[in-house]
N, C-alpha and C positions, 0 to 999 in steps of 0.2 A: 504493499498499500503506500503511496507516495506521500510525503509528509511535505508540506510550506516550510522552507525555512531558509537562511540568509545565504545567500552566493559565495559568501565565506566566511568557513568556522575553522573555531581553532581543534588542534587535535589535542590529548590527551598531554602530548608529549612537545607540543611543537610551542609556538607563543602567537600571541594573537596578532592576528589580523590589523595593519601597518594605520587603518582606517577605524579598527575597533574602539578606541577610548574614545574617540570624534564622533560614532554613532551612541555610543552606551553614554557618552556626556547631554548630546542632544536627548536624550529619551528620561535622564534622572534629573534633566532641571524642568522639562516640560513633565513628569510628574510630580515633581516637587511643588509645582505653580495648584494643579488639579488639587493632588492629597490636602494640601494645608485648606481647601477652603472645607473638607469633609465635616473640619470640627469649628470650623472659626464662629460658627451660632453658637457655641453651647456657651457662652458667657452672658451670649443674651435672650437666652430664655424667658426670663422675669419678664424682659422689657419686650420683646416680642408680645409676651403674653397677654399685658396691658393695651399694648399697640393695635393688636389685631383681636385685641376681646374673644379668646379661648383658652381653655385655662391649661396649667402645665404641661400634663399627660398630653395632650393634643400638640401643641407646641412640638414638643421631644420627635415629632413626627417628623420634622425635619432634617434631623438627623440621622432617625433609626429609618425612616424613609429613605432617604440617601443611601444608605449603608444597605439594606432591602435591595432596592433596584441595583446594588451593583452584584448583590449575591444571585438577582435571578439571571443577569446580562451575561458574567463574569461565564456560566458554562458552555454559553456561544460561542467563547472564544476561540475553541478548539476549530470549529467552522469555519469562525472568521479568518483563522491565518492559512488554510488550507484554501480556502474562495476566493483571496483579495492577497496582495501583497502587502508588507509588513509597512511600504512606503503609504498607500491607501489605506491600511489600517488609522495608520497614527493619523496622518491627515483628518483619515472621518470623524477621528479620535478628539483632537482640539476644535474641529467645526463645532462639534455636538457640544463639547463642552462650555466653548464659546456665546451659544446661543442659547443656554441653560442660566448660563450669570446673566446675559442680559435681560431675559424676560424675570428672571429674581428681580434683578436690581426695580425694572418699572413694577411691578406687580402691584394691583392695588391691595389684594386682600389676601387672606392663609390661604384659598384656593388655589391661586395664582402663582404663589410664592412657594407651594409644594411641588405643583408642575417643575415648575423652573429648577427647582432642587433635583426631580425626576433626569432631568434632562442632562442637566450636568455628570448624574453618575452614572447615565448612561455612557460617556464619553469615557468620565473616568475608569470604568470597569474595565474598558476594553486597553488601556494604557499598562496595567499594572501586569499580568501575562505577556505581555508584548516584552517587555521590559525583563522582566527575568526571564523568560523561554530566551531573548537576544544574546543577553549575560552568558547565560549558561552554554549556548553556543559558541558563542565569539570567543569567551575566555579560556586559560589552559585551565586542568583542573586544580592546577595547586597554586593557582592565585586566584581561584573563585572565592575564596572566604573574603578577603581585601573587597573585590567590586561587590559581594556581596553586603560588605559592611558600607558599602556606598549606598547600595541601595538600601539598606535598613533607617539612614537617615534619610529616605524619601518616604519609607512606609510608617513611620516612627515618629521620628522626630518631629516631619510636616501636620502629623493632627496633637503631638505633644505640644508646639509654641501654636496651634491655631486659637485655641482660647486666648494666648497674647496679645496677638494682632488683633482680634474678635475684640478684648477689651479696649487695647488703646485705642481702634475706631470708632465703638460703640461711645465710649466718654465724650470723646471730640467733634463726631460727624453725625453721629447715628447709623442705624442697623445698615441701611441701603447702601450705604459707602462701601462697607462690605465685600459690593458684587463691582461696586462699580471700580475700585480698586485693583479688584484683582482680572476686570474683564482689559485694558491693553496688556498685561502680563501677559494672560493668556492669548492674545494676539500676538506679538510678539512673541511668545513660544512657537503660535503658527506658523510664521513667518521665517522665523531660523529654521524651523523644521522641513518647511517647505523646499528651501533652499543645499540643505546639509542632508538633510535623511534620504539617502540613497543608499536604504535597504534593501535590494529586490530581489524575491526569491520565486522559487515553482509556484504553481495554483492551478487546482483544479477545482471541476466541477462536482462539487461534494453536496449531495442532498441533507438541507436540515428538516432534523425530524420534530418535526411541530408540537405533537404529543408531547414529547420530552419537555421541549420548552414550556406546555402550560401546564403539563405536571411540577416541573420546576419552578413556577410561579407560585401554584395552588399553596403545596408545599410550605416553602419558605412563607410567605405571604398571610397564610395559615396563620400558621405558629404564633409569629412575631405580631398580631391582631388582635389575637386571643391574648396572649400574653400583657398589651400592651391596655385594652382594655379591662384586665382585672383591678389595675391601678384607678381609671375615672373613676373621678367620684368617690374615690377613699372604697370603693370596690363593692356598690353603691348597685342598683338593679339599673338591667341594661335589657334593651330586646332584642337582641341576639346574646343569647348566654358565652359566657369566654371559653366556655370549654368546646364549646362545637367548633368553631375555625381553627380549633388544635388540633381536635380529634382531622378535621377533614385535611387538616396540612400533614399529619403524620401517613395518614394515608397515602397521601399523593407522594409524600415524600418518597415509603417504602414503593409505588408501586414506579417512581423515576426510576430508583436503582434495580429494580426488576427489567426493566423495559433498557436500561443500560447493559445489564448483563449477558441481555439478548442478542443486544445490536450489537455489541460489541465483537459479538464470533465471527458478522459479516464486517467485521469496519467501518461501520455507520453510528456506531452510539455518537450521541452530541458530547458527552464526559463518559472517556472511557475509562473504569474505575480501575485496572489492574494496578495504577501505583499501591495499591491497599494491598497487594502482593508482598510487598518491600515489608518487614519489620523495622527496619531503620526510619522509614515513610510516614508510616502509622506511628509510631509515637512518637515524633518530631509534630508531626499534625495534630494531635490532641493535646502536647504541651504548646503550640504555636495557639489555638482554639482558646485555650485558658489563659494566654499572654494578653492575648487582644481585645479576652470580652472584659479585664483587670485594665486593659491601657484605655480601651475606649468608652467601657463602664464608669470604672471607677473616678481613676486623670481628669479625664475629660467632659464628663457629668456630673460626678457627686460632690468633687471639689469644688469645683464652680457656685453650685447650689450653697456646701454647707458655708463656705468662703463670704457667699453675698449673703444667705437665711438667716444664717447661726450666728458668723462674726461682725454681720454686718458695716463688709467692706463694700468698696463700690466695683464696678465693673471693669477699669482701667485697674485697679490694685490686685483683685483677683484671679487678669487675665497677666497682671506683673510677680506675680507670685510663683508661677508655674512656670514664669519661664527659667530657673534656675535649673529644673529637673529635666528639662527638655534640651536645654545647652549642654548637660553630663549624661545623655543618651545620643547625643549627637559625636559628642566627643568619644565614644566609647565605642563608633561603630565601626572602623577600619583597626584601629587596634588588635579590638576583639575577633577580625574579620583573618587578621595575621595571623595571633594566635592560634586562630581554628585553624589555618593550613598548616601550623605546624604539630600540635596537640590533639586535634581532634575536637568534638565538642563537650564529652562525657564532664572535663576538667573545668569550664565556663559553663556549664547548665544547671549543674548540681548546686554550687556556689550561690547564682541569680536566681534560681526559684526556692532560697531557702532567705536571702534577703528578701524578694515580692513576700513569702509568704508573715516576715516577719513585722514588713511596711506596712502592711494590708491591717496588722491585726492592731499596729498600733493606733491607725486611724480609728479604730472602733474607740480606743480611750478618750475621745477628744472628745472637747464640750464646752460650753456656752464661755466659759471660760479661759480658753485654752488661746496660746500665744500665736501672732502669728509667720513667727521661727521656729517654733515648732510644727505644724503644718510644713514649713516650706524644706526644713530638713528630712523630716517622712517621704517627703514626697522626691527627693533627691535620691533617697533611699531606693524607696518603688524603681526608679527610673534607673536609677543604677541595677542593678538585678535585672530589670528587663530588656538591657544593655549589653548584658552580659550571657542572655537569652538569647535573644532573638537573631542575631545573626547567626549563628552556628548553627540553629533549628531550620530556617530558611534551607543555608547551603547541603547541611545534613539531607535533608529529606529530597531536595532533588537531585543530588548527587549521587542519593542510591539509587537513581533510575535510571535505566538503558534511553539513549539518545532519544528514540523512537518514542517515547513517553513525555520527553520535557515539558511539550506544551499542554498536554492533560494535567500531568504534576503540576505544573504551574498554575491554571485554572483551577485546578481542587485545591490549592494553598489559598491563592486569594479568594477566592470562592468561601471557604471555611471563615479567613482572616475577616470578612465583612460580615457573614452570619453570627460569627460570635461576638462582634461589636455591638451589630444590631440585638442579639439577645441580651450584650449586658446592658447598654442604654436603656433597653425594656423591664427589663427584671427589676435591678436596679431603682431604676425611679418607680417602679410599680412596688418593690420592697417597702422603699423611702413612704410611698404615700398610703400604703396599708400599715405602718408603725409608725405613722404622725398623731399627734394630739390634736390637734388643729382643724376645728371646723370645717372648714372650708377644703379639708386634704391638702392642704398647699405643705410639702414636705417639711417639715421641723428638726428641731436636733434630734428629738427621740427617733423619729424613721430616720431620718440618715444614719443615724450610731446602729439601729436593726438592718439599714443596707450595708456599711461597714461590714460588720460582723458575718453576713454571707456572703462579704469577699472575702473575708479572713479561711472560713471553709474552705472556699476556691482556691486560695493559696496554699494549705496544706495540700489539697489535694492535687496539685501541680509540683510539690516538692518530691510530695508521694510518685506522682508518674516521672521524676526526673531520672529516680536510682533505674529504671527501664534502658535511661539511655545508655549501649553498647560502650566499652570500653575499647579505645583505639588497639588494633592488631599488635600493637610495637610497644615497647614501655619506650623507644626511641624517636626523635622529633618523625613526623610524617613526610614522605616526600611524592615525587606522580610517582613513581613506583608502585611502594609498597601502597598509596590507593588505589592504586589502580589495580593491584593484586590483588587486595582485601575485598574488592566491592564483584569483582567478575565472578567467581563459584557461586555467590548470591544468586547475580541474575539469572548466571545458568538454570539456576536451580527455580526460582521465582518463575521462569518463561515453560 
């Protein structure tokens, strides 16, 4: 079965093609601009709730709906990367994102604003698998950790600093300027990519399985809608019981999985699930899901709510308080990637997950009299833990796969990141609403503490799971040859 791939690719033993740094640089910068917008509204939830006249649990759909749309669109990228060249996919991605940004900036109300966010998400969703797949195919194996460290800056730091940027803009200009300021950046990335993005590849007329697309949308949409509905009005009565869409979503996801298993025998699956037969990929995937659940649910949603609602800080101060942690996460990207290239994932992931678990439990001790400095310190510890985990997990998961599964593996990884982020957003806001003592149902100190306790439990689960990450094959630093020899037998067994 032919697969679309860049015209020039790196071998395990060779060096990157001469233009590889330029191509990856264009993708990284473009993705950073797009993903920065993913969480830029998180500090504006309260202001948007007042300005648009909708409750907080509804406004959070501007974030969780963005993530959900990405989760629905990303599984189709395997089809898109075979049917169209990488250059065509890149240009379509940025055009969609720019259009969605313009619609959001001009939105007269919540409904149009949500539509704009969905269009933005459609463009962003396509960029992530394109970025990771291109990196895996253009960069030699012994340099992938450092390259994925740079990509982790895009995937993690952009959402982490989003609240800081959003807080600064909201305090001085208003929420619409969050989009007006992003729009010229998106257009500049589009113009730059149109000139420099010359990454063409083979294409073929691949049939799109529309049934799989519908099942994917019903599955993820139903579950998230049900979770979000539970928290509305403090868990009051609803026209549609929240459990109904959750059950429908679970059934649809089950049907989606069964259909992919059947279609992949004919190489027609919308999302090939054979990467799950590789143990290293599966373990890394579970840890990545837990990581993003806390990154987007806790760091980008709960903390701004806590700072603004409990400590009564301004949107600007709450955004600025999250900046040190975001910078720590960014600075760790490439150094941790280089350490992975030498020593593997386990020596990095285990201490990282421990730091993550400890910081989440420390958040649960915060109250109305906690200092801003303690919140910043705990957040820095959380970001340091996530920084030790993210690059090794992404690189380990994809490096465990044979070349022909890179695109599907990156699609699975990207999908799960967004689903976990969306679930984290919905679950933590829901738990905070259920635990509140405020008659209006708005999250207060008790509700947020309950949400942090749930996050602490997730942190413990992540630490336990990290113990299943395999040890390096040898005590000596990894090299290209040992890494290759280490993986080839497992690939053959899995196939």
